C-alpha positions in Angstrom: 0.0 0.0 0.0 1.5 3.3 -1.1 0.6 6.1 1.4 3.1 8.6 0.0 0.8 11.0 -1.7 0.1 14.7 -1.6 -3.2 16.1 -0.5 -4.7 18.7 -2.8 -4.8 22.2 -1.4 -8.3 23.4 -0.7 -9.0 26.7 -2.6 -10.5 29.6 -0.8 -9.8 31.8 2.1 -7.3 30.3 4.6 -8.9 30.8 8.0 -5.6 30.2 9.8 -2.5 31.8 8.3 -0.1 29.2 7.0 2.9 31.4 7.7 2.3 32.5 11.3 -0.8 30.7 12.6 -2.8 33.9 13.2 -6.6 34.1 12.7 -6.9 37.8 12.0 -7.0 39.5 8.6 -6.1 43.0 7.7 -9.0 45.4 7.7 -10.6 46.0 4.3 -13.7 47.7 2.9 -15.4 44.9 1.0 -18.0 47.2 -0.5 -15.3 49.3 -2.1 -13.1 46.4 -3.2 -13.2 44.1 -6.2 -13.6 40.3 -5.9 -10.0 39.9 -7.1 -8.4 42.0 -4.3 -6.2 40.0 -2.0 -6.9 39.5 1.7 -3.8 39.7 3.9 -2.9 38.3 7.3 -3.3 40.8 10.1 0.0 39.8 11.7 2.5 38.9 8.9 0.8 40.3 5.7 0.8 36.9 4.0 -1.9 36.5 1.3 -4.7 34.4 2.7 -7.1 34.5 -0.3 -9.3 37.0 -2.1 -12.3 39.1 -1.3 -14.3 36.7 -3.4 -13.1 33.8 -1.2 -14.1 35.9 1.9 -17.6 36.5 0.5 -18.1 32.9 -0.4 -17.1 31.8 3.1 -19.7 34.3 4.5 -22.4 32.9 2.2 -21.9 29.3 3.2 -21.2 30.1 6.9 -23.4 28.4 9.5 -21.7 30.3 12.4 -19.6 27.1 13.1 -16.1 26.6 11.8 -14.4 23.2 11.7 -10.6 23.1 11.8 
């Protein structure tokens, strides 16, 4: 059995920053921003996704996050 495989990365907004482990994002004005604008980590400024990803997460949210 070959267990040496790579998992596919899930597209979308990264809730937890892969660089520093922070949960916060830098403040943006979604009403004045395009869907293609990048969302940055609140601590280290790593790219966490796009505004479109953030809007999609908000649409499918059930007030519960699974990590």
